[in-house]
N, C-alpha and C positions, 0 to 999 in steps of 0.2 A: 864887130870885127871878130875874126876867127882866132881864138886863143890857141897857142901852141899846145896846150894840154890836150886838145881834141885829137891832135895827131898821135899823141901817146896812147889814146884810148882805142885806136884802130884795131879791130878784131879780124879783119879779112883784107886781102889785097884789093887795091883799087883798079878798076878797068876804065879805060878811056872810051866811053860810049857817048856819042852825041846823037840825041834823038829828041823828039817832041813828045811830052807827056801832057795829059789833060788833067787839070785840077778840078776835082769834083765840087767841093764847096768849101768856102771859107767864110766865117761870119764876118760881118762888117767891122767888128771890134778887132779883127786880126789883120786887116789890110788897111792901107792908107788910101788906096785908089777907090773910086766909085765908078759905077757903070755896069757893064754886062756881067752876069754871073758866070759866063763861059770864059775861062782863062786857060792859058797854056804856059808851060815852062820848057826850057831847053836844058837837057842834061849835059853836064860837063864831064863828070866821072861818077862811077858807081861802085860800091862794094856791097857785099851781102847784108851789111848792117847799116848802110848809109849812102847818101848821095849828095853831090853838089849840083845845084841847078841855078840857072839864070832866069830871073823873073823881071817883068816889066813894072812890077809894083812891089811895095815894101810889105814884109810880114814881120810880126813881132817875135822876138826870141821866146821860146817855150810855148808857142802856139802849136796846136795840132793841125796837121795838113794831110789831105788825102789826095792821092794821085792815081790816075788810070794808066795802066801799061797794056800794050797789045803783045801777046806772045804768039809766035809762029804756030800755025796749025790750029789756032783757036779763033773762033768768030767773035766770042765775047771778050771784052776787055777785063783785066783783073785789077781790082782795087788794092792798093798798098797804102799804108799810112805810117806816119811818124811824127816826130816833134822837131820843130825848128830849134837848132842848137846855137847857130851863129848866123849873122848876116852882115854884109858890107856893101856899100854902094860902089858900083864899078862905072866904067865909061858909058856914055850915052844914057844916063839916068836909069840904068838897070841895076839889079841887086843880085849879088852872088850869095846864095843861101846854102847852108849846111843842114841836112835833115838826117836825124838819127831814126832809122826805121824800127818799127815795133817788131817784136819777135815773130808774130804771126805773118809778117810780110817777107821774112827771110827766104823761105822756100821759093816763093814766086820770083823774087829778085834774082836768086841764084840761077834759076831756070832761064830767066830773061837775059842775064849776063852771058850764060853759056851760048844762047842763040845769037847773040850780037857780037861775040868776039871771035 
C-alpha cells in the first residue's frame, strides 16, 4: 500500500498523463505472473522524479523496473528506470504501482511531461 510519507517526499508537481509504456525486462523473481516477456503498463500520473502506473501483474516493493517512453520527434524510444516504492491491488486484478525514478531518468521524463501536457 502507498504510505502517506511518500506524498511528503514529492520533489516535483504531478502531471495527469495517461499513456502506455513498455516494460523492458523484469526478472522472474520480481513479478508474480508468468508468460510473455513483452509487457506494458498504463501511466496514471507522472512527475519528474516518479510515476504511478497500472500493471496487469504484481511487482515487489524495492524491485528495479525499466520502462520505455516515446518522445515526440524521436524515432527511438528512451529507457527510464527506477525503483518500485509501493504497490496496491486495484479493481479487476490490476496493480497500482508507485515508481521512484533514478536521477539519470529525470531529464527524459521532464521532456516527456512537457510534450504531453
